[in-house]
C-alpha positions as CSV (number, residue, x, y, z in Angstrom):
1,M,-7.7,-2.2,-72.3
2,Q,-9.8,-2.8,-75.4
3,A,-8.7,-1.1,-78.6
4,P,-11.0,1.5,-80.3
5,L,-11.1,-0.8,-83.4
6,P,-12.0,-4.5,-83.7
7,T,-8.9,-6.7,-83.7
8,P,-9.4,-7.9,-87.3
9,Q,-9.6,-4.3,-88.5
10,L,-6.4,-3.5,-86.6
11,H,-4.6,-6.5,-88.2
12,L,-5.8,-5.4,-91.6
13,L,-4.6,-1.8,-91.1
14,Q,-1.3,-3.1,-89.8
15,G,-0.8,-5.2,-92.9
16,Q,-1.7,-2.3,-95.2
17,L,0.7,-0.1,-93.2
18,E,3.6,-2.6,-93.5
19,T,3.0,-2.7,-97.3
20,I,3.1,1.1,-97.6
21,L,6.3,1.3,-95.5
22,L,8.1,-1.5,-97.4
23,Q,7.2,0.2,-100.7
24,S,8.2,3.7,-99.7
25,S,11.7,5.0,-100.2
26,G,13.1,7.4,-97.6
27,I,11.1,9.4,-95.2
28,V,7.3,9.2,-95.1
29,T,5.3,11.8,-93.1
30,E,2.6,10.9,-90.7
31,Q,0.1,12.9,-92.8
32,Q,1.0,10.8,-95.9
33,L,0.5,7.6,-94.0
34,L,-2.9,8.7,-92.6
35,Q,-4.0,9.6,-96.1
36,R,-2.8,6.4,-97.8
37,L,-4.4,4.3,-95.0
38,G,-7.6,6.2,-95.1
39,L,-7.7,5.7,-91.4
40,Q,-11.1,6.7,-90.0
41,L,-12.6,5.9,-86.6
42,T,-16.3,5.3,-85.9
43,N,-17.8,7.5,-83.3
44,A,-15.0,10.1,-83.9
45,P,-15.4,13.2,-81.8
46,S,-16.7,16.4,-83.3
47,D,-13.6,18.4,-82.2
48,P,-11.3,18.2,-85.2
49,H,-8.1,18.3,-83.1
50,Y,-9.3,15.6,-80.8
51,A,-10.3,13.5,-83.8
52,L,-6.9,14.0,-85.3
53,F,-5.3,13.0,-82.0
54,Q,-7.3,9.7,-82.0
55,R,-6.2,8.9,-85.6
56,H,-2.6,9.8,-84.7
57,F,-2.7,7.6,-81.7
58,V,-4.0,4.6,-83.7
59,L,-1.3,5.1,-86.4
60,Q,1.5,5.5,-83.8
61,H,0.2,2.3,-82.0
62,L,0.4,0.4,-85.3
63,L,3.8,1.8,-86.1
64,Y,5.3,0.8,-82.8
65,R,3.8,-2.7,-83.1
66,I,5.4,-3.0,-86.5
67,Q,8.7,-1.6,-85.2
68,K,8.7,-4.3,-82.4
69,Q,7.8,-7.1,-84.8
70,W,10.3,-6.1,-87.4
71,L,13.0,-5.9,-84.8
72,L,12.3,-9.4,-83.5
73,D,12.2,-10.7,-87.1
74,E,15.4,-8.7,-88.1
75,V,13.5,-7.3,-91.1
76,A,14.4,-3.6,-90.7
77,W,14.6,-0.7,-88.3
78,L,11.6,1.6,-88.3
79,D,12.7,5.0,-87.1
80,I,9.6,6.7,-85.8
81,G,9.9,10.4,-85.4
82,L,7.4,13.0,-84.2
83,A,5.7,13.5,-87.6
84,K,7.7,11.2,-89.9
85,V,8.8,7.6,-90.3
86,E,11.9,6.2,-92.0
87,L,12.7,2.6,-92.9
88,L,16.3,1.9,-92.2
89,P,18.5,-1.3,-92.4
90,Y,18.0,-3.6,-89.4
91,L,21.5,-2.9,-88.1
92,A,20.8,0.8,-87.9
93,Q,18.5,0.4,-84.8
94,Q,18.9,3.0,-82.1
95,L,16.2,3.1,-79.5
96,S,16.7,5.9,-77.1
97,A,15.0,6.3,-73.7
98,Q,12.7,8.9,-75.3
99,D,11.8,6.4,-78.0
100,Q,11.1,3.7,-75.5
101,G,8.8,6.1,-73.5
102,R,6.9,7.0,-76.7
103,A,6.5,3.3,-77.6
104,Q,5.2,2.5,-74.1
105,Y,2.7,5.4,-74.3
106,Y,1.3,4.5,-77.8
107,L,1.2,0.7,-77.1
108,D,-1.1,1.3,-74.1
109,W,-4.7,1.8,-75.2
110,A,-5.5,3.3,-71.7
111,N,-3.6,6.5,-72.9
112,F,-6.0,6.7,-75.9
113,Y,-9.0,6.7,-73.6
114,Q,-7.5,9.0,-70.9
115,M,-7.1,11.9,-73.4
116,D,-10.1,14.3,-73.7
117,A,-10.6,17.4,-75.8
118,D,-9.8,19.9,-72.9
119,T,-6.6,18.1,-71.9
120,L,-5.5,17.9,-75.5
121,A,-6.1,21.6,-76.0
122,Q,-4.0,22.4,-73.0
123,Q,-1.2,20.1,-74.1
124,L,-1.2,21.7,-77.6
125,E,-1.1,25.2,-76.0
126,D,1.8,24.2,-73.8
127,F,3.7,22.7,-76.7
128,W,3.3,25.8,-78.9
129,Q,4.5,28.0,-76.0
130,Q,7.6,25.8,-75.5
131,F,8.3,25.7,-79.3
132,A,8.0,29.5,-79.6
133,S,10.3,30.1,-76.6
134,R,12.9,27.8,-78.2
135,T,12.7,29.5,-81.6
136,V,14.7,32.7,-81.6
137,V,12.9,35.0,-84.0
138,S,12.6,38.7,-83.3
139,V,8.9,39.5,-83.9
140,P,7.7,43.1,-83.5
141,E,4.3,43.7,-82.0
142,F,1.6,43.8,-84.6
143,S,-1.3,46.2,-85.0
144,R,-4.7,44.6,-84.3
145,Q,-5.4,44.6,-88.1
146,Q,-2.0,42.9,-88.9
147,A,-2.7,40.3,-86.2
148,C,-6.2,39.6,-87.6
149,T,-4.8,39.4,-91.1
150,L,-2.1,36.9,-90.1
151,L,-4.8,34.8,-88.3
152,Q,-7.3,35.2,-91.2
153,L,-9.9,36.7,-88.8
154,S,-12.2,39.7,-88.8
155,W,-12.5,41.9,-85.7
156,P,-14.3,41.6,-83.4
157,C,-14.1,37.9,-82.7
158,D,-14.6,35.8,-79.7
159,L,-12.0,33.9,-77.7
160,A,-13.2,30.4,-78.8
161,L,-13.0,31.4,-82.5
162,L,-9.6,32.9,-82.0
163,K,-8.3,29.7,-80.3
164,R,-9.8,27.4,-83.1
165,Q,-8.3,29.5,-85.8
166,Y,-4.9,29.7,-84.1
167,R,-4.8,25.9,-83.6
168,S,-5.7,25.3,-87.2
169,L,-3.1,27.6,-88.6
170,A,-0.4,26.4,-86.1
171,L,-1.0,22.8,-87.2
172,K,-0.8,23.8,-90.8
173,H,2.4,25.9,-90.5
174,H,4.2,23.8,-87.9
175,P,7.8,23.2,-89.0
176,D,7.5,19.5,-88.4
177,R,4.8,19.4,-91.1
178,G,6.9,21.4,-93.6
179,G,5.9,24.9,-92.4
180,D,8.1,27.9,-91.9
181,A,9.4,28.4,-88.4
182,E,9.4,32.2,-88.6
183,H,5.8,32.3,-90.0
184,F,4.8,29.9,-87.2
185,V,6.2,32.3,-84.6
186,R,4.5,35.3,-86.2
187,I,1.2,33.4,-86.0
188,R,1.8,32.7,-82.3
189,Q,2.7,36.4,-81.6
190,A,-0.5,37.6,-83.3
191,Y,-2.6,35.0,-81.3
192,Q,-1.1,36.1,-78.0
193,Q,-1.8,39.8,-78.8
194,L,-5.4,39.2,-79.7
195,R,-5.9,36.8,-76.8
196,A,-4.7,39.5,-74.4
197,E,-7.2,42.0,-75.9
198,L,-10.1,39.5,-75.5
199,R,-9.4,38.6,-71.8
């Protein structure tokens, strides 16, 4: 399967990424890496979440290529997390079955092309539901005004706007990106209440 970027551009990005990783100390977030690389794709989709997924996929693909190469060359162990990367000594390597599965997923360009905006939206929704169910926070029901204030919306609004705003705030306040878990759960609760009213 052909990559979404020309091979010379991928090699250039990989080299830049290796330099960034070798110069970093400690943990580097995915967001920091994307910003420092300035990774942009031509023909990027208009849906911002889908565009972010594509940039994320290319970054993860490059990270797993680097991880594999550095492992073969005994340079270092690149610990690739869900939203962060850490450079560790070569002997610290620990590749779990879950890590292997993620590596296989991101190293296969077919997975890049199989994702579409609707599937991504459903996967994000499923993820947020699972996350909220694992996070034990007692959240009382909000009034409509409180829910709108939390989601930074005015009432009335339509379901499409509600979903867009929720996804945007959920990404911003996700604990893996440095957000507060309790605030994230409150946003989720407000979203569910308003969604129920709009259905």
